[in-house]
N, C-alpha and C positions, 0 to 999 in steps of 0.2 A: 933887666927886663926887655928891652928894645931887641936885644940879641936872641933871648928866647922865642919871642913872637916871631921875628923875622925867620928863625930856625923852624919853626912849626909851619909856618907859611911855605917856605921852600921845601920842607918834606912833603907836604900835601900836594904841591905841585908835581913833584918828582915822582912820587908814588901813586897818583891818582890816574895814571895811565895818560892818554894824548889829551891836549888842551882842547883838540878839536873834535867834536863828536861827529861821527859819521851817520849820515840819515840815508836809510835804505830806499826811501821813497824819492829823495832827491837823485840819488844814486841809479834807480831805475829809469828816472827821466834821462840821465846824462848818458845811459848806458848804449842807447842806440846805434852810435857809432861802433863802439866795441862790437856788437853783435854781428856785423858784416864778417869778421873774422873769427871771433870766438863764440860763435852762435847766439841767437836770441835768448834762450834759456840758460846761457853760460857754457853750453857744451858744443865745443867745436866740431865741425863736419869736414874741415881741412886738415889734412896730414901737417903736422910741425906747427900747429897753433895750439897753445895750451887750453884746456878747459879752465873756466874761472870759477863755475858753480861750486860752492863748498870749499873754495880755497882759504887758506888762513888768511885773516884781515891784514895782520901786519906783514906778511908776506907780499900780498897785493900792493900795500903802501910802499914798501921798501922797493919793490921791483919797478913801480910806475915812476917813483922819484928819482931812481937811479938811470931809468930811461931818460927822464926829463933833463937831468945833469950830465948826460952823456957819460956816466961812469959804466953803464952797462951798454958793450958795443957789440956784441956777438949775436948769432942767430938772426932775429927778426928786428934787430936795432933799428935798419933803415926804414921799418915802417913804424916802430913804436916811438921813436924819438920825436918826430913830428907831431904824434897824436899825443904825447904826454907834455909837450911843450905848450899845448892850448889849455892845460888842465892846471887850476888853483891847487892848493894844499887841501882845501875844502872839497873841492871836487873828486880828488883822490880819495879822500876818507869816505865821502859819500858812496863811490863806485866799490870801495873795499867792503863797507858795511853792506851794501845791496849784494855782492856776490859771495860773500863769506856766509850770509844766513841762509843761501839757498842750497838745497840737499840734493 
């Protein structure tokens, strides 16, 4: 019986998506620094800086985390790695939730 309960709990955790839920309101508050390069509304006016508005949430999360761990080192890594290093997992989830819901 214990194995069945453990299996159900593990399945729920694995298939329920992220344990951390992104909060778009908190993401908006945290996005002011991002707006300097990626635009206040998530649309960059600087060549070479990607638009974040409407971007896939999981892509944003994986990209920022890759910058934070220095797995992503090309392009704008010299700018993004220090920025990402200051973000917690929850900050990243919040930012991703905020930008992904923008149209």
